[in-house]
C-alpha positions in Angstrom: 148.3 203.1 82.7 146.1 204.3 79.7 142.7 205.8 80.4 141.5 204.2 77.1 138.5 201.7 77.4 139.6 198.3 77.2 137.7 196.5 74.5 137.0 192.9 73.1 139.7 193.6 70.3 142.4 194.1 73.0 142.1 190.3 73.5 143.3 189.5 70.0 146.3 192.1 70.4 147.6 191.2 73.7 146.4 187.5 74.7 147.8 184.3 73.5 145.0 182.7 71.6 144.0 179.6 73.5 140.5 180.9 74.2 137.8 182.2 71.8 135.8 184.5 74.4 132.3 186.1 73.6 132.5 189.4 71.8 131.2 191.3 75.0 132.9 191.6 78.1 131.1 191.1 81.4 132.0 193.9 84.0 129.7 193.4 87.0 127.9 190.4 88.5 125.3 190.3 91.3 123.8 186.8 92.2 123.0 184.9 89.1 122.9 188.1 86.8 125.6 189.8 84.9 126.2 193.0 83.1 128.6 194.0 80.4 130.5 197.0 79.3 127.3 198.2 77.5 124.9 197.7 80.5 123.3 194.6 79.0 122.0 192.2 81.4 122.6 188.3 81.3 121.0 185.3 83.3 124.2 183.2 84.3 123.5 179.4 83.8 127.1 178.8 83.4 128.4 179.6 86.8 132.2 180.3 85.6 131.9 176.6 84.6 130.6 175.3 88.0 132.7 177.9 89.9 130.3 180.3 91.2 128.6 178.0 93.6 126.8 181.1 95.5 126.6 183.2 92.5 128.5 186.6 92.0 129.5 188.6 94.9 127.7 186.8 97.6 128.2 188.5 100.8 129.4 185.3 102.5 132.6 185.2 100.0 133.0 188.9 100.0 133.2 189.2 103.8 135.5 186.5 104.1 137.8 187.8 101.5 137.8 191.4 102.7 138.2 190.6 106.2 141.3 188.1 105.6 142.7 190.7 103.0 143.2 193.2 106.0 145.1 190.4 108.2 147.2 187.9 106.3 147.6 187.1 102.6 150.5 184.8 101.6 153.4 183.4 103.4 154.4 180.3 101.7 154.4 176.7 102.9 157.3 177.1 105.2 154.6 178.0 107.6 150.8 177.2 108.0 147.9 179.3 108.7 144.6 179.3 110.5 142.2 179.7 107.6 143.6 176.8 105.6 143.8 174.4 108.7 140.1 175.4 109.5 138.9 174.2 105.8 141.4 171.2 105.9 139.3 170.2 109.3 136.1 170.9 107.7 136.8 168.8 104.6 138.1 165.9 106.6 135.2 166.0 109.2 132.5 166.1 106.3 134.1 163.2 103.9 135.9 159.9 103.9 139.1 161.7 104.1 141.8 161.9 106.9 144.2 164.3 105.3 144.0 167.3 102.8 146.5 168.7 100.2 145.7 172.2 98.9 146.6 173.7 95.4 145.1 176.3 93.2 143.0 174.5 90.6 141.4 171.3 89.7 144.2 170.1 87.5 146.8 170.5 90.3 144.6 168.3 92.4 144.6 165.7 89.8 148.4 165.9 89.1 148.9 165.4 93.0 146.5 162.7 93.2 148.1 160.9 90.1 151.6 161.4 91.5 150.5 159.9 94.9 149.1 156.8 93.1 152.3 156.3 91.4 154.2 156.7 94.6 151.9 154.3 96.4 152.5 151.8 93.4 156.2 152.2 93.8 156.1 151.5 97.5 153.8 148.5 97.1 156.6 145.9 96.5 155.1 144.8 93.1 157.3 145.6 90.2 155.8 147.7 87.5 152.8 148.7 89.7 152.6 152.0 87.8 149.6 151.8 85.3 146.8 154.2 85.4 143.4 153.3 83.9 141.3 156.1 82.9 138.1 156.4 80.6 137.1 157.7 77.2 136.0 161.1 77.0 137.3 161.9 80.5 138.5 165.4 81.3 141.0 165.8 84.1 142.9 168.9 83.2 145.6 170.5 80.8 148.9 169.7 82.2 150.8 167.2 80.1 150.1 164.5 82.5 146.5 165.1 83.3 145.7 165.7 79.4 147.0 162.4 78.8 145.0 160.6 81.4 141.9 162.4 80.0 140.5 160.2 77.1 140.2 162.9 74.5 142.8 162.9 71.8 141.7 166.4 70.6 143.4 167.9 73.9 146.6 165.6 73.7 147.5 164.8 70.3 149.8 167.8 69.5 152.0 167.1 72.3 153.6 164.1 72.0 155.6 162.3 73.3 153.0 161.8 76.1 153.7 160.4 79.4 153.2 156.4 79.2 151.6 153.8 81.4 148.0 155.1 80.8 145.1 152.8 79.5 141.7 154.2 78.4 138.5 152.0 78.1 134.8 152.9 77.7 133.2 154.7 80.4 130.3 152.8 82.2 131.6 149.5 80.8 132.7 147.4 83.6 133.8 144.4 81.5 136.2 146.7 79.5 137.6 147.8 83.0 138.0 144.4 84.1 139.9 143.5 81.0 142.7 146.0 81.9 142.6 146.4 85.7 145.4 144.1 87.1 148.2 143.7 89.7 150.2 146.3 87.7 147.5 149.0 87.9 148.4 151.7 90.6 145.2 153.7 89.9 141.8 154.1 88.3 140.6 157.5 87.9 137.0 158.3 87.1 134.5 161.1 87.2 131.2 160.2 88.8 129.7 162.3 86.2 131.8 163.2 83.0 131.1 166.8 82.7 133.2 168.4 79.9 132.8 164.7 78.2 129.0 165.1 77.8 127.3 165.4 81.3 127.2 161.6 81.5 126.5 160.0 84.9 128.4 156.8 85.8 126.0 153.9 86.7 126.3 153.0 90.4 127.1 149.4 89.5 130.1 150.6 87.3 131.5 152.6 90.2 130.9 149.6 92.6 132.6 147.4 90.2 135.6 149.6 90.1 135.8 149.6 93.7 135.9 145.9 93.8 138.5 145.7 91.1 140.6 148.1 93.0 140.4 146.2 96.1 141.3 143.0 94.4 144.2 144.4 92.8 145.6 146.9 95.3 144.9 149.9 93.0 143.7 153.2 94.4 140.5 154.5 93.3 140.4 158.3 92.4 137.3 160.2 92.1 137.7 163.2 90.1 135.1 165.6 91.9 136.5 168.9 90.4 133.2 169.6 88.7 130.6 167.5 90.8 132.0 168.3 94.3 130.7 171.0 96.8 127.0 170.5 96.6 126.8 170.3 92.8 124.7 167.0 92.8 122.7 167.8 95.6 125.2 165.9 98.0 128.4 167.4 99.4 130.2 165.2 97.0 128.9 162.9 94.2 130.4 159.8 95.8 127.8 160.2 98.7 125.2 159.2 96.2 126.7 156.0 95.4 127.8 154.0 98.5 131.1 153.9 97.0 134.0 155.3 99.0 137.1 156.5 96.9 140.7 156.4 98.2 141.6 159.8 96.7 139.4 162.6 95.7 140.0 165.8 93.8 137.9 169.0 94.5 138.2 172.5 93.0 135.9 174.9 91.2 133.0 175.5 93.5 135.3 174.9 96.7 136.3 178.6 96.4 133.1 180.0 94.9 135.2 182.0 92.4 138.4 182.1 94.3 141.1 179.9 93.0 141.6 176.7 95.2 141.8 173.1 94.7 142.4 170.2 97.1 143.3 166.6 97.0 141.6 164.5 99.8 142.8 161.1 100.9 142.9 158.7 103.9 146.1 158.4 106.5 146.7 154.9 104.7 147.7 156.6 101.6 148.7 160.0 102.7 151.8 158.8 104.3 153.2 157.6 100.9 154.2 161.2 100.5 156.8 162.7 102.7 158.1 166.2 103.0 159.5 167.4 99.6 157.8 164.8 97.5 155.3 167.4 96.1 154.9 171.2 96.7 153.2 174.2 95.5 153.8 178.0 96.2 150.4 179.4 96.4 148.5 176.4 97.5 147.2 176.5 101.1 147.2 180.5 100.8 145.3 182.2 103.7 143.0 184.1 101.3 142.0 181.0 99.5 141.5 179.3 102.9 139.4 181.9 104.3 137.0 182.2 101.3 136.8 178.4 100.9 136.0 177.9 104.4 133.2 180.4 104.3 131.8 179.1 101.2 132.1 175.4 102.2 130.3 176.3 105.6 127.4 178.0 103.8 126.9 175.2 101.0 127.4 172.2 103.7 123.8 172.8 105.0 120.6 171.0 104.5 119.0 174.2 103.3 121.5 174.7 100.4 121.8 171.0 99.5 118.1 170.3 99.5 117.7 173.5 97.5 119.9 172.1 94.7 117.6 169.0 94.6 114.4 171.2 94.3 116.2 173.3 91.7 117.1 170.2 89.5 113.7 169.1 89.6 112.3 172.4 88.7 115.1 172.8 85.8 114.4 169.3 84.5 110.6 169.7 84.4 110.8 173.0 82.8 113.4 172.0 80.0 111.3 168.8 79.5 108.2 171.1 78.7 110.2 173.2 76.4 111.5 170.1 74.6 108.1 168.7 74.1 107.4 171.9 72.4 110.4 172.2 70.2 111.9 168.6 70.0 115.5 169.7 69.9 117.1 167.3 72.5 117.1 163.7 72.7 117.7 163.6 76.5 117.9 165.9 79.5 120.3 164.4 81.8 122.7 165.0 84.7 122.3 165.6 88.5 121.6 168.6 90.7 122.9 171.7 89.0 124.9 169.9 86.6 122.6 169.5 83.5 123.2 168.3 80.0 120.6 169.0 76.9 121.7 166.4 74.3 120.8 167.6 70.8 118.8 165.5 68.5 120.7 163.6 65.9 119.6 166.1 63.1 121.0 168.8 65.1 124.5 167.0 65.6 127.6 169.1 66.2 125.6 172.6 66.8 125.7 172.9 70.5 128.0 175.9 70.0 125.7 177.7 67.7 122.7 177.2 70.0 124.9 178.5 73.0 125.9 181.4 70.9 122.2 182.2 70.1 121.5 182.0 73.9 124.2 184.6 74.6 122.4 186.9 72.0 119.2 186.6 73.9 120.9 187.3 77.2 121.6 183.8 78.6 125.0 182.6 79.5 125.4 178.6 79.2 127.9 176.1 78.4 128.7 173.3 76.0 129.8 169.8 76.8 131.2 168.6 73.6 129.7 169.3 70.1 126.0 167.9 70.9 125.4 169.0 74.4 124.3 172.4 76.1 125.5 172.3 79.7 124.1 174.4 82.6 126.0 174.8 85.7 124.6 177.9 87.6 124.8 178.9 91.0 123.4 176.4 93.6 121.3 179.0 95.2 119.9 180.6 91.9 116.5 182.1 92.6 113.6 180.3 90.8 112.7 183.7 89.1 116.2 184.0 87.4 115.6 180.2 86.3 112.3 181.2 84.7 113.8 184.2 83.2 116.8 182.3 81.9 114.4 179.6 80.2 112.4 182.1 78.6 115.6 183.6 77.0 116.7 180.1 76.2 113.4 179.4 74.5 113.9 182.4 72.3 117.2 181.0 71.4 115.6 177.8 70.5 113.1 179.1 68.3 115.7 181.1 66.6 117.9 177.9 66.3 115.1 176.1 64.5 114.2 178.9 62.2 117.7 179.0 61.0 117.8 175.5 60.1 115.0 175.9 57.7 
């Protein structure tokens, strides 16, 4: 092993170029702050893309991981283990679900959900009940199946032929959904808030209408809560804000607080469509992931944390609106909980990445959601002092952003 310092240039030399990472390398995180190789500090409003629900190196997650690491790591799914059974029990007792399937990521959870839906359709006795209805600008992952179900051609157009039997219609347009959901539809998959697609919340009436259409046609309703789940919106899962119960729910990201884990949740009625050998995973249900996930979930699933998310949402939104009154950069601040989208005015269209890069230069880590939206998904327990400091740095970036336009 070489003792030479790893640098950003090593990315270009050794890594497949599917990412374009920042020019600095973070090496340490604590709470909602990060430091790079040069010791420069950043406020983290990105949260590892809605993953680091408790920030960096939170003792709840660290203690769970280090304790479990001294007992049992991985044994494969020829066996079960106590940590993952404990997490399954927590998820079932806290949601609509009766059963859980564990995997390593959101895309794997969505893959499992879509495969289960197709199997349910096959078992229904209705010929050709295999059609999937999804929505424009959705994002469900990067496997060939999920990238086909996501409604964004930029992620799928280079990989044809794509899986068939998938129809896309406009998000939040119930009439469009009615026109395509029928007796051949096996599943409707929807994000309660489109995250990567622009931080666009679904109308409650839209979700209620989808529930009714699925009930009428025997289709299963899948909620992709990979980004909105585990406290992100101020409720444990976003469906709890809507009065709509899905048949299948997918969760990942914040579930492990930074340790890779995903899950598909469903009811007894639908879980039984899968039998031994129908689906599987090598690492899913790993004892390390189960221990960390259980500890993180327990910490988040409390009134103090969930109410704190709501308080931080109001604090963020008020502060961002005040900034926007001063600089008039955004047409809208939208989202829920600590999933926030700042939509650029038309005159700044396509420049979200530039503003985000300027924010990095001023010591703030954020995200984009398409070409026109700055997205913030910080720790659910980010200190209010860090919000203030981060927004001060964001303001400096906004000023430079405007000056560079002139």
